[in-house]
N, C-alpha and C positions, 0 to 999 in steps of 0.2 A: 880893276873895274868890277862893277857889280852887275851880275846877270839875273834878271827877275823872270823866272819861268812861271808862266800863267796857264792854267788849264782853262779852256774856253768855257763860256756859259752853257747852261742847260739847253740842249737842242729841242726842237719841236718834235712832238709825236707825229711823225709823218712816214709813210711807207715809201721812202726814197733813199737813194744811196748817200746823198750828201745834204742833209737837212740844215737849214739855218737855225737861229735861236728861237726858243719859245718866248712868250711874253715875260715869263719869270727870268729866262736867260738874259734877255735884253735889260731888264731892271737890275739884275745883279751886275752886269757889265757896266752899267752907268754908275752903280754904287762903287765899284772897283775904280773906275776912272776918277770919281770924286775923291776917293781915298788917296790915290797916287798923286793927284794934283793938289791935295789940300795942305801940304807942307809938313805933315807929321813924319813922312818918309822922304827919301831922296827921289826926286822926280826923274823918270826916264827921259833920256835925250833922243831916243829913237825907239820905234816899235817894229819888231820883226814878227812875221806871222806865217803859219801854215797857210797854204792856198785853199784849204777846205772851208766851206761857208761858215760853219759854226765858229771857227777860229777867226776868220776875216771879219765877221760881224762884231765879235768881241774886241778885236784889235781896232776897228773903226771907232768904237765908242771911246777907247783910250786915246787914240791919236787926236780925235776932235777936241777932247777936253784938254789934252796936254799941248796941243798946237804943234805936233811933231809928225813927221811922215811915217807911213807904213811901208815896209819892204817885205817881200815874200821870198821863201826858199822852198822849192818842191820837196826837199829832203825832210822838211818838218811835218809832212803829212803823216796821219795816223796809219797804223798797220792795216786798218780796215779799208784803206783807199781802194775803190773799185768794187766793193760789195754791192749786191743788188738792192739790199734794204739795210739801213742802219740799225744796229742792235746795241742798246745801252745796257751793259751788264749790271750796272748799279740799280737798274729798275727791276731786276729779277728778284722776286721775293724769296726764293728758295736758296739758302746759304750753300747747300751741297751742290746745287746746280752751278752757282757762281764759282765755287772752288774748282769744279770740273772744267769750267770754261777757262779759268786762269791757267790750269795745268796744261790744257790742250794748246793754249796760246804760246807756251814756251817751246812747243814743237812746230809752230807755224800754222796752227789750225784755229780758225775763228768761225765756227759753224761750217758752212760749205766753202768759205773763203780760205785760200792757201797763200802763204807768203814765206819769204826766206828770212827767218828771225835774225840771222847773223848779218845779212846785208842791211836789214832794217837798222840794226844797232850801229853798224859802221857808218851808214849815211847820217844818222842822227848825230853821232859824235863828231863827224867831220863838219857838218853844217854848223854846229854850235861852237866848235873850235875856230872855224873861219870867222864867225860873227864876233867872237871875243877878240880875235886878232885884228879885225877891222876897227874895233872900238876899244882901244887899250885903256881908255880912261872914261870916267863917267858911269852912267847907268843905262843899261839896255834891257827893254822888256821884250820877251819872246812869248807870243801867244801860240800855244800848240795844244797837245793832247796828253791824256794820262799815260798812254803807252810810250810816247816820245819822252816824257819827263822821267818815267820809271826807268826806261832804257838808259838814259844819260846818267841818272843818279846811281844806277848800279855800277857804271864805269867810274864815276867819281869816288864812290865808296869801296871800289874794288871788291864787289860781291858778285855772286852768280847772277846772271841775267834772270829777272823775274818781275812780275807785277807785285812788288813787295809792299806798296803803299796805295791805299784807296784814296785818291785825291778828290777833294770837293770841287765842284764846278766854280770857276773863277778864283780858285785858291792860288796862293802865291808861294813859291819856293825860291829862296835866294842863294846864289852862288857868288863867292868872291873868287876872282880869277886874277892871278898875278901876271905881270908882263911876260914871264917865262911860260905861262900856260898852266901853272899849278892851280888846281881848283879845290875850293873848300866849301862844303855845304854849310851855310849860315843859318837858314831857317827852312822848315818844311811844312807845307800845307797850311799856310796862314789864311785865316778867314775872318780877321777882325772887322772888315768892312761889312760882312754879312751879319755878324753878331750885333754890331751897333744898330744896323737896320732893323733886326728882329726885336730889339729892345725898345724901339720907338713906338 
């Protein structure tokens, strides 16, 4: 089976814990939906999503265009679930500050927020393994978060847990999963749908 890991669209600039998408985020989600439905790639048969608003709104755009259901799993939530105010690290202009944030993240610190990084990674891996087992054939889209995708890809690549890749909003990363559960990273951080839109 093919698992399509999708980072949600760009969230709104809002002083809240779980923001929805910005106008640009909605537009990018629509472009992604058109790309996945257009026939150039294999169409997903089902869409799974994190229950956080930015992921759910991205998933809704895909599901409507594809005519497939959206299913959710609590374990696909980002590590920042429960923060008082959402912080987008990729909007931080200072590269040194971003690097310090990523290093702190590996120990379970995200500003004032604390979480268990090992439990987070175990939950992510278990959720995605169960989704793959439930859909042994076809294509499954999973709309989630940069931390979720990075955590799982570290497991796939058998590398130390870290935020090793800066994923673009609505980017696509593809895994091929065998019936025995063997996982192969096929593509990483695809943004063709965004590049086509910017060229128009």
